N, C-alpha and C positions, 0 to 999 in steps of 0.2 A: 543455503541462507545467502550465497552470492547474488543468484538471479532475483533474489526479491529485494534487494538493497536499492536497486534502480528505482522500484514502483514506491519504496518506503520514503526514498529522498524527493521523488517528485510529487506523490500525492500526499506527505504527511500534513501539510496546512490545511488543505480542504478537509481532509478526513478528521482531523483535530477539531476543526470549526464545525462541521456536521455532528461531531459526538458532542460537543460542547451545545449547541443548538438542540439536540435530542433529550439532553439531560436537564438543562437549564433555560430552555426557551430561546427562540429566535427573535430578534437577531442576534447572532453570537460573532463577536469579532476577535480575532485573533490578534491583531495588533491595534489597540485602541487609540484614539485620537489624544491629543495633548490635553493633559488635566485628568484625564481618564486611569483608573487602575484596574487590572483584573485581580480577582480575589485569589489568594494562595490555594490551591487546590490540593498541595500536597503530593506526596511520593503515590498514593493510591491511583490519584488521577493519572500521573505520569506511566504507571503500568499499564492504567487500562488504554491510555493513548497507544502505548507499544503493542498491545496485544491488538487491538482494532487495525493498526496499522499493517501487522504481520499478517493478519487474516485478509484483508485487501489485497494485500502483495500476494499471498498465496493464491488467492482468487484469480488474479490478473495472470500469474506465470502459468498456473496449472490447467485454467480452463479457457482462457482466451489464447495465450500463447502457445501451448501444447495441444489441446483439443481443437483449437482453430487452426491449426495448421493443416488439417485435413484440405481446407479451401484454398491453400497454397502448396500444390505439390511439390515444387523445387526445394520449399523450405524443409518439408516433411523429409525429403529423400535425402537432404543435407543431414539432417538430425540423425538419420537412421545410419548413414554412413559413418558419422562421428562416434556412434554408440558402438556399432560394429569394431570401429578402430580401437576402441577402448578395451573392449572385450578380448580382442585378440591379443 
């Protein structure tokens, strides 16, 4: 979960906005302008946002970083050495 935290932090606002747009229609605003209020979406939506953000973070780490490491041999070699050091 620690590796996912960066992506959750970095991408949570656009992901939440896209989730709102998919559910309620676009344009979806995360921070409405003066005089506008967002409807109270409740705890269920908070858990939906959390779940979607964790899925996106897992995709970024597991697919892009780890599987994409084959395109960067030095990074892959360093990760293999780190894993071998932990097992020893």
